[in-house]
MARVO-621481 format. One record per residue: residue in three letters; x, y, z of N, C-alpha, C in turn. Coordinates in steps of 0.001 Angstrom, whole numbers, plus 524288, in hexadecimal, padded with zeros to 5 digits. Atoms other than C-alpha are relative to their C-alpha. Layout:
// residues N
AlaXYZXYZXYZ/...
This chain:
// residues 92
Unk8017B800EB8056BF26056A9EC16E5B7FE80805307FD74/Unk800E97FB14802C1F25E36B529164987FADB7FFD97FD04/Unk804C97FF9080318F192B6B9D415E86800DF8032D7FB0E/Unk7FEB17FD02804B1F20376C196154017FFBD7FC767FB39/Unk800248032A804BFF1DC06BCDA14616805817FF0A7FDF3/Unk7FAFB8014980257F28F06B63413F3480023801F87FA67/Unk7FFA27FE338056CF2E126BB86132467FEE47FB8D7FC34/Unk80126803DE80407F2A206B49D125C67FAB1800F37FDAF/Unk8051F7FF8C80281F1D9C6B20911E707FBB2800728040D/Unk804817FF8C7FC90F10A56B5951246F7FD857FAA0800B2/Unk802A7805087FF40F09466AA2A12A737FBC27FF2F7FBE1/Unk803C18015580423F00706A32A120BE7FAB280284800E9/Unk8053D7FDF17FEE6EF3FB6A7C7127937FF9E805E57FF4C/Unk800367FA53800BEEF7D26B616125C080107801A67FA64/Unk7FF067FEB28057EEFB626B55F1174B7FAD2800677FD1E/Unk804EC7FF8A802F2EF0F06B9DB10DC37FF1D7FB437FC83/Unk80180803FA803D3EE99C6AFD6105BB7FDC7802EE7FB55/Unk801907FD42804B7EE6E26B3660F7B87FB997FD327FD3B/Unk804C4801F680271EDA6B6B1BB0EFCF801177FC937FB48/Unk7FEFF802C3804E7EE00B6AD110E2E9805CC800247FED8/Unk7FA9F7FF92801BDEECA56AB650DB8C80142805C07FF20/Unk7FE9D7FA7D800ACEF4266B8280DAD47FFE9801A17FA49/Unk7FF5F7FD9380524EF4506C1410CF45805908021D7FFEF/Unk7FAD77FDAB800A6F01E46C4BA0CA697FF88803F97FB96/Unk800B27FBAC803A8F025B6D1CD0C3798051D803027FF85/Unk7FB747FCAC800F5F0D5C6D99B0BD3C7FE0B805637FE6F/Unk801887FA93800F5F0BA76E8590BD94804FC803397FFBB/Unk7FB5F7FCB3800C8F16016F1830B82F805097FCF88012E/Unk7FB5D803437FF66F1FD16E6530B84C800AC7FD9380561/Unk7FFB0802137FAB1F1D2F6E2C90C69A7FBD67FBC4800C1/Unk80397804767FF3EF17136D5B00CA6C7FDC77FFFB80586/Unk802C6800577FB07F0CF46D44B0D52F7FCA87FB1480016/Unk8039E804537FF0FF058E6C8B90DADF7FBA58023980367/Unk804827FDC17FD54EF7D46CC330DF577FC877FB95801F3/Unk80383803C77FD87EEFA56C4290E8D27FB5D802E280265/Unk804737FE1A7FCF4EE2056C68D0EE177FF7D7FC77804BE/Unk8006B803127FB2FEE0606C23B0FC2F7FAD87FD0480028/Unk804878037E8001BED6F56B6DD0FDD27FBA8801CC803A6/Unk803FA7FEB07FC17ED00A6BB8510A047FE8A805C17FFFD/Unk800FD7FA5F80038ECFFC6C9DC106487FF79801B67FA5A/Unk800B07FE5180570ECA576CC460F8B58010F805DD7FF76/Unk7FEB27FA8B800F2ECF506D8F10F2F980516801AF80287/Unk7FAF27FECA7FDA2EDC386D83A0FA898043E7FD2B7FCE4/Unk7FC028020A8038EEE8306D6580F1DD80578800FD80221/Unk7FA727FF747FEE5EF6B46D4240F41A802E2800137FACA/Unk7FCD67FF69804B6F00096D8C00E96B805B47FF228018E/Unk7FA83801247FEEBF0DAD6D2AB0EA0B80340801B87FB54/Unk7FC987FDEB8041CF18396D9BC0E236804447FBFC7FF03/Unk7FC7B804598011BF1F666CE460DC0F80537801B57FDB6/Unk7FB387FE4E8029CF29726D5D50D4258029C80490802CE/Unk7FDC67FB9A7FD24F2C2E6E0550DE418051D7FE9E802A1/Unk7FAEB800E97FD91F392C6E2020E5257FFA17FDAD8057F/Unk800C1801F07FAACF33636DDAA0F23B7FB207FC8580020/Unk804CD802EF7FF0EF29106D4550F77D7FBFA80405801D6/Unk8031F7FB5F7FEFAF1EB86DED40F6CC7FAE17FF9C7FD02/Unk804FD7FFDF802B3F10CA6E18D0F2AE7FC3F80391802D7/Unk803F87FCB57FD98F040C6E7AC0F6E17FACD7FD1D80009/Unk805328024A7FFB9EF5F56E4900FA207FBDB804137FEEC/Unk804827FCA08010EEE8CD6EA1D0F64B7FB2E7FD5B80238/Unk8051E801E37FE35EDB906E8A60FCD87FBDA803487FD57/Unk8042E7FD4F802D9ECFBE6EBFC0F49D7FB20800748036A/Unk804DC7FF327FD1BEC32B6F1740FA317FC077FBC67FE9D/Unk80438803DA80099EB8516E7870FC18801C97FAF87FD4F/Unk7FE0D804E480237EC11E6DC770F7647FFB07FF927FA25/Unk8007E80032805AFEC01D6E0380E921805177FE257FD81/Unk7FB7F8022E802C6EC92D6D94C0DFA0802AC804317FCB8/Unk7FD027FC8680361ED3F56E0510D8448001F7FDC07FA80/Unk7FF488019D80567ED4A66DFEA0C983805D88000C7FECB/Unk7FA837FFEC8018EEE18A6DD910C282801F88058F7FF06/Unk7FE287FA978009BEE2546EBEF0BE378009D802D68053D/Unk7FF787FD8C7FAD7EE0266F01D0CC5F804EF7FE07802C8/Unk7FB31802257FDBBEEB136E6FD0D0CB804C78029E7FD91/Unk7FBAE7FD74802BFEF40C6ECC80C675800AE8059F801E4/Unk7FFB97FA9F7FE13EF0C16FA8F0CAEF802308002C80592/Unk7FE00800337FAA1EF35A6F6E00D938805E57FF1180000/Unk7FA628010E80067F00B06F1800D566802E1804E27FE26/Unk7FD7A7FB30801ECF040C6FDCB0CDB9800458042C8044E/Unk8000D7FC357FBAEF000B7063E0D950804257FE9A8040E/Unk7FC01801CE7FC53F08B26FE010E23D805718013F7FDE7/Unk7FAD27FF2680251F14586FEAC0D8EB80161805CA7FFC6/Unk7FF0C7FA5E80032F12D470D710D7CA801F48021580542/Unk7FE617FE557FACAF155170E690E67C8053A7FDA9801B9/Unk7FB18802927FEA1F21C1706310E650804AB803857FEC8/Unk7FB227FD16800C1F2ED170D210E80A803BB7FC7E7FCEF/Unk7FCA8803598031DF376E707C60DD138055B7FEEA8028C/Unk7FAF0800BF7FD75F439E709700E57B7FFDC7FBC480430/Unk80051803C67FBA7F3EAC700DA0F0A67FCA37FB3E7FEBE/Unk803A6804348010DF33EC6F8860EAB37FB957FFAA803F3/Unk804297FFCE7FC11F2B096FC2A0F60E7FC96804CC7FF1B/Unk803587FB6080054F1FDA705D50F77A80310804D0801A5/Unk7FD767FB007FEA4F245F713E50F7B37FE3B801BB80560/Unk801697FDD17FAD9F249F71AA7104EB7FC35804657FF73/
């Protein structure tokens, strides 16, 4: 019997749970869905909805502090500034 994981979605118990409904934000023409993790205040997942790939990024704030909408927008702009337009992925 193999102990190797099978491809596909992560098991339910390993997927993050989110605190509230997501925020959907458009920054410089790009759409992102933002979730705060339920069990980890101050930890956010940003999903790039309009990007060329299933891609995004995460942020963990010190001491579980909440992000403001302007801070979320700035984080998205910083992320987009690091994207290689030719590949749609972070620059090397």
